N, CA, C and O atoms as a GROMACS GRO file, in nm:
protein
  296
    1MET      N    1   5.244  13.941  13.050
    1MET     CA    2   5.109  13.895  13.073
    1MET      C    3   5.072  13.926  13.218
    1MET      O    4   5.155  13.914  13.308
    2ASP      N    5   4.947  13.965  13.240
    2ASP     CA    6   4.898  13.997  13.373
    2ASP      C    7   4.899  13.872  13.461
    2ASP      O    8   4.852  13.766  13.419
    3ARG      N    9   4.951  13.885  13.580
    3ARG     CA   10   4.963  13.772  13.673
    3ARG      C   11   4.827  13.710  13.707
    3ARG      O   12   4.815  13.588  13.716
    4LYS      N   13   4.726  13.794  13.726
    4LYS     CA   14   4.593  13.743  13.761
    4LYS      C   15   4.533  13.660  13.647
    4LYS      O   16   4.469  13.558  13.672
    5VAL      N   17   4.554  13.705  13.525
    5VAL     CA   18   4.503  13.632  13.408
    5VAL      C   19   4.575  13.497  13.397
    5VAL      O   20   4.512  13.394  13.372
    6LEU      N   21   4.705  13.499  13.415
    6LEU     CA   22   4.785  13.377  13.409
    6LEU      C   23   4.742  13.279  13.518
    6LEU      O   24   4.726  13.160  13.492
    7GLU      N   25   4.723  13.328  13.639
    7GLU     CA   26   4.681  13.243  13.750
    7GLU      C   27   4.542  13.183  13.726
    7GLU      O   28   4.518  13.067  13.759
    8GLU      N   29   4.452  13.260  13.668
    8GLU     CA   30   4.318  13.209  13.638
    8GLU      C   31   4.325  13.097  13.534
    8GLU      O   32   4.254  12.998  13.545
    9GLU      N   33   4.410  13.113  13.433
    9GLU     CA   34   4.424  13.007  13.332
    9GLU      C   35   4.483  12.881  13.394
    9GLU      O   36   4.439  12.770  13.363
   10ILE      N   37   4.581  12.897  13.482
   10ILE     CA   38   4.640  12.782  13.552
   10ILE      C   39   4.532  12.712  13.635
   10ILE      O   40   4.524  12.590  13.637
   11ARG      N   41   4.451  12.790  13.703
   11ARG     CA   42   4.342  12.735  13.785
   11ARG      C   43   4.246  12.652  13.700
   11ARG      O   44   4.207  12.542  13.739
   12LEU      N   45   4.209  12.703  13.584
   12LEU     CA   46   4.117  12.632  13.495
   12LEU      C   47   4.179  12.502  13.442
   12LEU      O   48   4.112  12.399  13.437
   13VAL      N   49   4.305  12.508  13.404
   13VAL     CA   50   4.373  12.388  13.353
   13VAL      C   51   4.388  12.285  13.465
   13VAL      O   52   4.369  12.165  13.441
   14ALA      N   53   4.420  12.330  13.585
   14ALA     CA   54   4.432  12.238  13.699
   14ALA      C   55   4.300  12.168  13.726
   14ALA      O   56   4.297  12.048  13.756
   15TYR      N   57   4.191  12.242  13.714
   15TYR     CA   58   4.058  12.182  13.734
   15TYR      C   59   4.028  12.080  13.624
   15TYR      O   60   3.972  11.974  13.652
   16GLU      N   61   4.065  12.110  13.501
   16GLU     CA   62   4.046  12.016  13.391
   16GLU      C   63   4.126  11.887  13.416
   16GLU      O   64   4.077  11.777  13.389
   17LEU      N   65   4.248  11.902  13.466
   17LEU     CA   66   4.330  11.784  13.498
   17LEU      C   67   4.264  11.701  13.608
   17LEU      O   68   4.265  11.578  13.602
   18TYR      N   69   4.209  11.768  13.707
   18TYR     CA   70   4.138  11.701  13.816
   18TYR      C   71   4.022  11.619  13.762
   18TYR      O   72   4.003  11.504  13.800
   19ILE      N   73   3.944  11.679  13.674
   19ILE     CA   74   3.829  11.611  13.616
   19ILE      C   75   3.875  11.492  13.529
   19ILE      O   76   3.820  11.383  13.541
   20LYS      N   77   3.974  11.515  13.444
   20LYS     CA   78   4.022  11.410  13.354
   20LYS      C   79   4.084  11.292  13.429
   20LYS      O   80   4.081  11.179  13.380
   21SER      N   81   4.140  11.317  13.548
   21SER     CA   82   4.203  11.210  13.625
   21SER      C   83   4.103  11.134  13.712
   21SER      O   84   4.143  11.048  13.790
   22GLY      N   85   3.976  11.165  13.700
   22GLY     CA   86   3.874  11.093  13.775
   22GLY      C   87   3.841  11.154  13.910
   22GLY      O   88   3.790  11.086  13.998
   23CYS      N   89   3.870  11.283  13.927
   23CYS     CA   90   3.838  11.356  14.051
   23CYS      C   91   3.903  11.293  14.174
   23CYS      O   92   3.841  11.283  14.279
   24ILE      N   93   4.027  11.250  14.160
   24ILE     CA   94   4.098  11.186  14.270
   24ILE      C   95   4.137  11.293  14.373
   24ILE      O   96   4.208  11.388  14.339
   25PRO      N   97   4.092  11.278  14.497
   25PRO     CA   98   4.126  11.376  14.600
   25PRO      C   99   4.274  11.367  14.639
   25PRO      O  100   4.336  11.262  14.624
   26GLY      N  101   4.328  11.477  14.688
   26GLY     CA  102   4.466  11.479  14.736
   26GLY      C  103   4.570  11.503  14.628
   26GLY      O  104   4.690  11.497  14.656
   27ARG      N  105   4.528  11.531  14.506
   27ARG     CA  106   4.623  11.556  14.398
   27ARG      C  107   4.623  11.702  14.354
   27ARG      O  108   4.668  11.735  14.245
   28ASP      N  109   4.571  11.788  14.441
   28ASP     CA  110   4.558  11.928  14.404
   28ASP      C  111   4.692  11.993  14.371
   28ASP      O  112   4.702  12.067  14.274
   29LEU      N  113   4.795  11.965  14.450
   29LEU     CA  114   4.926  12.024  14.422
   29LEU      C  115   4.984  11.968  14.292
   29LEU      O  116   5.038  12.044  14.211
   30ASP      N  117   4.972  11.838  14.272
   30ASP     CA  118   5.020  11.777  14.147
   30ASP      C  119   4.950  11.838  14.026
   30ASP      O  120   5.014  11.873  13.926
   31ASN      N  121   4.817  11.852  14.036
   31ASN     CA  122   4.740  11.910  13.926
   31ASN      C  123   4.780  12.055  13.903
   31ASN      O  124   4.793  12.098  13.788
   32TRP      N  125   4.800  12.131  14.010
   32TRP     CA  126   4.837  12.272  13.998
   32TRP      C  127   4.974  12.286  13.930
   32TRP      O  128   4.990  12.366  13.838
   33LEU      N  129   5.071  12.208  13.976
   33LEU     CA  130   5.206  12.219  13.920
   33LEU      C  131   5.210  12.177  13.773
   33LEU      O  132   5.280  12.238  13.692
   34GLU      N  133   5.134  12.073  13.738
   34GLU     CA  134   5.128  12.030  13.598
   34GLU      C  135   5.061  12.138  13.514
   34GLU      O  136   5.106  12.169  13.404
   35ALA      N  137   4.952  12.196  13.565
   35ALA     CA  138   4.882  12.302  13.493
   35ALA      C  139   4.973  12.424  13.476
   35ALA      O  140   4.975  12.486  13.370
   36GLU      N  141   5.046  12.457  13.580
   36GLU     CA  142   5.138  12.571  13.575
   36GLU      C  143   5.243  12.548  13.466
   36GLU      O  144   5.273  12.639  13.388
   37ARG      N  145   5.298  12.427  13.463
   37ARG     CA  146   5.400  12.395  13.362
   37ARG      C  147   5.341  12.405  13.222
   37ARG      O  148   5.404  12.458  13.130
   38MET      N  149   5.219  12.354  13.205
   38MET     CA  150   5.155  12.356  13.074
   38MET      C  151   5.127  12.499  13.027
   38MET      O  152   5.153  12.533  12.912
   39VAL      N  153   5.074  12.581  13.116
   39VAL     CA  154   5.039  12.719  13.079
   39VAL      C  155   5.164  12.801  13.052
   39VAL      O  156   5.170  12.876  12.954
   40LEU      N  157   5.265  12.786  13.137
   40LEU     CA  158   5.389  12.861  13.115
   40LEU      C  159   5.457  12.818  12.985
   40LEU      O  160   5.514  12.901  12.914
   41ALA      N  161   5.451  12.690  12.954
   41ALA     CA  162   5.507  12.642  12.827
   41ALA      C  163   5.430  12.698  12.709
   41ALA      O  164   5.488  12.733  12.606
   42LYS      N  165   5.299  12.708  12.724
   42LYS     CA  166   5.214  12.762  12.618
   42LYS      C  167   5.256  12.904  12.580
   42LYS      O  168   5.255  12.940  12.462
   43TYR      N  169   5.292  12.982  12.678
   43TYR     CA  170   5.330  13.121  12.654
   43TYR      C  171   5.482  13.140  12.644
   43TYR      O  172   5.530  13.254  12.640
   44GLY      N  173   5.556  13.030  12.641
   44GLY     CA  174   5.701  13.039  12.626
   44GLY      C  175   5.770  13.099  12.746
   44GLY      O  176   5.870  13.168  12.732
   45MET      N  177   5.716  13.074  12.864
   45MET     CA  178   5.771  13.132  12.986
   45MET      C  179   5.856  13.033  13.066
   45MET      O  180   5.897  13.064  13.178
   46LEU      N  181   5.881  12.915  13.010
   46LEU     CA  182   5.966  12.817  13.077
   46LEU      C  183   6.102  12.816  13.011
   46LEU      O  184   6.113  12.835  12.890
   47SER      N  185   6.206  12.794  13.091
   47SER     CA  186   6.341  12.791  13.034
   47SER      C  187   6.364  12.664  12.954
   47SER      O  188   6.433  12.666  12.852
   48GLN      N  189   6.307  12.552  12.999
   48GLN     CA  190   6.321  12.426  12.927
   48GLN      C  191   6.182  12.374  12.896
   48GLN      O  192   6.127  12.293  12.971
   49GLU      N  193   6.126  12.419  12.785
   49GLU     CA  194   5.990  12.379  12.745
   49GLU      C  195   5.989  12.237  12.693
   49GLU      O  196   6.084  12.191  12.630
   50LYS      N  197   5.880  12.169  12.720
   50LYS     CA  198   5.852  12.041  12.655
   50LYS      C  199   5.751  12.074  12.547
   50LYS      O  200   5.639  12.115  12.576
   51THR      N  201   5.791  12.056  12.423
   51THR     CA  202   5.704  12.100  12.314
   51THR      C  203   5.612  11.991  12.263
   51THR      O  204   5.520  12.020  12.186
   52SER      N  205   5.633  11.868  12.304
   52SER     CA  206   5.547  11.760  12.257
   52SER      C  207   5.408  11.772  12.316
   52SER      O  208   5.392  11.779  12.438
   53GLU      N  209   5.308  11.775  12.229
   53GLU     CA  210   5.169  11.784  12.276
   53GLU      C  211   5.134  11.664  12.363
   53GLU      O  212   5.057  11.676  12.458
   54GLU      N  213   5.191  11.548  12.331
   54GLU     CA  214   5.163  11.428  12.409
   54GLU      C  215   5.214  11.443  12.551
   54GLU      O  216   5.147  11.401  12.646
   55GLU      N  217   5.332  11.502  12.569
   55GLU     CA  218   5.388  11.520  12.702
   55GLU      C  219   5.304  11.615  12.786
   55GLU      O  220   5.290  11.594  12.907
   56THR      N  221   5.247  11.717  12.725
   56THR     CA  222   5.170  11.815  12.802
   56THR      C  223   5.028  11.771  12.827
   56THR      O  224   4.961  11.829  12.913
   57SER      N  225   4.980  11.671  12.755
   57SER     CA  226   4.841  11.631  12.773
   57SER      C  227   4.824  11.507  12.859
   57SER      O  228   4.712  11.469  12.891
   58GLN      N  229   4.934  11.442  12.897
   58GLN     CA  230   4.923  11.322  12.978
   58GLN      C  231   4.896  11.359  13.123
   58GLN      O  232   4.954  11.454  13.176
   59VAL      N  233   4.808  11.283  13.186
   59VAL     CA  234   4.779  11.300  13.327
   59VAL      C  235   4.815  11.169  13.395
   59VAL      O  236   4.762  11.063  13.359
   60GLU      N  237   4.905  11.176  13.493
   60GLU     CA  238   4.946  11.057  13.563
   60GLU      C  239   4.833  11.010  13.654
   60GLU      O  240   4.776  11.088  13.729
   61GLU      N  241   4.802  10.882  13.646
   61GLU     CA  242   4.697  10.828  13.730
   61GLU      C  243   4.758  10.733  13.832
   61GLU      O  244   4.845  10.652  13.799
   62LYS      N  245   4.713  10.744  13.956
   62LYS     CA  246   4.758  10.656  14.061
   62LYS      C  247   4.666  10.534  14.064
   62LYS      O  248   4.549  10.543  14.027
   63PRO      N  249   4.719  10.420  14.108
   63PRO     CA  250   4.634  10.301  14.115
   63PRO      C  251   4.522  10.321  14.215
   63PRO      O  252   4.538  10.387  14.318
   64LYS      N  253   4.407  10.263  14.184
   64LYS     CA  254   4.293  10.274  14.273
   64LYS      C  255   4.302  10.164  14.378
   64LYS      O  256   4.348  10.054  14.350
   65GLY      N  257   4.260  10.196  14.497
   65GLY     CA  258   4.260  10.097  14.605
   65GLY      C  259   4.395  10.090  14.673
   65GLY      O  260   4.486  10.166  14.644
   66LYS      N  261   4.404   9.995  14.764
   66LYS     CA  262   4.527   9.980  14.841
   66LYS      C  263   4.628   9.898  14.762
   66LYS      O  264   4.592   9.808  14.686
   67THR      N  265   4.754   9.931  14.781
   67THR     CA  266   4.862   9.853  14.721
   67THR      C  267   4.943   9.792  14.834
   67THR      O  268   4.951   9.849  14.942
   68ARG      N  269   5.002   9.680  14.809
   68ARG     CA  270   5.079   9.612  14.912
   68ARG      C  271   5.228   9.621  14.881
   68ARG      O  272   5.270   9.624  14.766
   69SER      N  273   5.304   9.625  14.988
   69SER     CA  274   5.448   9.624  14.975
   69SER      C  275   5.491   9.483  14.936
   69SER      O  276   5.425   9.385  14.972
   70ARG      N  277   5.598   9.473  14.864
   70ARG     CA  278   5.646   9.341  14.822
   70ARG      C  279   5.728   9.272  14.931
   70ARG      O  280   5.759   9.154  14.920
   71ARG      N  281   5.764   9.346  15.035
   71ARG     CA  282   5.842   9.285  15.143
   71ARG      C  283   5.752   9.198  15.229
   71ARG      O  284   5.637   9.232  15.257
   72ARG      N  285   5.806   9.086  15.270
   72ARG     CA  286   5.730   8.995  15.356
   72ARG      C  287   5.749   9.036  15.501
   72ARG      O  288   5.857   9.076  15.543
   73ARG      N  289   5.643   9.026  15.573
   73ARG     CA  290   5.650   9.052  15.717
   73ARG      C  291   5.698   8.927  15.788
   73ARG      O  292   5.665   8.815  15.749
   74LYS      N  293   5.776   8.946  15.892
   74LYS     CA  294   5.828   8.831  15.969
   74LYS      C  295   5.755   8.819  16.098
   74LYS      O  296   5.784   8.728  16.177
   0.00000   0.00000   0.00000
């Protein structure tokens, strides 16, 4: 498969992941790597494919707002 075509498909999937996750900034690398894994799996280009549709369609979401550490300050 042509590298440019493959890269364009990864780009489109990464953008879809960005949109589906609520347009959270700072997740571009996470979205790109997930899209890359999904596209390569689609074409059988991964050595250890995850074939479950559920595994490839899940987008990890980070909690919104600030989170606090459970350690108490002294």
